[in-house]
N, C-alpha and C positions, 0 to 999 in steps of 0.2 A: 504493500500500500504506500509506504513512504517513498519507495523507488518511483512508483507511478506519479506521485505528486511532484517529486523533484524533476522528473523527466518533463512533465507538463509545464512546470515553471520555466525550465531551461529553454524549451522550445518557444514559449511565449516571449521570453526576453529576446531570444534570437530573432524571432519574426518581427518584433517591434524595434529592432536595431540597437537594443541595449546589450552590446556584445560583451562588455566587461562583466556584467551580471550573469549573462548566459554562460560565460566561461566558468565563473564561480559555481554555478549550478551543475554544469556538465562534469566538473571535477569531483563532485560528490557521488557521481554515478560509477558503478562498476561496469567495466567493458562487457562482461557477460550478460548484464541486465540491459545494456543499451549498446549494441555493436557499432552504432554510428557515432558514438561519443567523440572519438578522435577526429572524425570527419568534420563535425560541427565545431569542435574546439579549434581546429585548424583554420577554418573559414573565419571564425570569430576573431582569432588572433591576427589574421591577415587584415580584417576590417579595422582593427585598432592599431594598425601599423606595427605589428611585431612579426615581420616575415620570417625571421630565423626560428622563432618558436612555432610558427605555423608550419614550416617545413618539417620540423620534428614530428608534430602531431599527424600531419598528412602522410608522412612516410610510414609512421607506425600503423595508421589505418590501412594503407595500401598493402603493407606486409601481411595483414591479417584478414583481408577480404578476398573473396573469390568473385565478387560481382563485377562483371564486365562494365556495366553502366557506371558504377561508382569509380572504377579504375580510371575511366576516361575523365570523369569530373575531377578526380584527384590530380591527374596530370595537368588539367587546366589551372587549378588553383596553385599547384606547385610552380607552374610556369609563371603565373602572376607574382608569386612570392619571390622567385629568383629575379624577376624583372625589377621588383622593388628593392632587392638587395644589390642591384647593378651587376648581377652574375649573368652577363649576356650569353655566355657559352651554354649554361644549363637551360636558360630561357629558350634560346633558339633551338636547342636539341628537342625539348619537349613540344614547343610550338610547331616545329616542322613535322614532328611525329603526328600531332593532332591534325594539322592542316592536310597531311597526306590521307587522313581518314575523313576528309570533307568537313572538318570543323571550321565553320565560317568565322567564329570568334577568333580562333587562332590565326586564320589567314589574314584577317583584318589587322590584328595586332602586329603580326609579323611585318606587314607592309608599312605600318607606322614606324616601327622600330628600325627597320633596315634602311 
């Protein structure tokens, strides 16, 4: 019951753009109870301009998920984090990989950056 309430609060904070509070709530959850925990934490960290921490959470999520859909989304957010960190090499590698799979977001961002 408590896990459900925390998850509900965390998602509400996330959806309302209160990423700092969302992160605090997501950190209270166990990964086994909420497998998307690291995914949402990573995006929230990116939103509050903590790209290094975002990369760590997103990579942790990618390591433990089999979902093809989420793997592509993780690559997108990792690419954005690397771009924020001025890591052009990692950004271009991921963005080109996504663009090769017809990801229009990645194609557009690559054109702006190159």
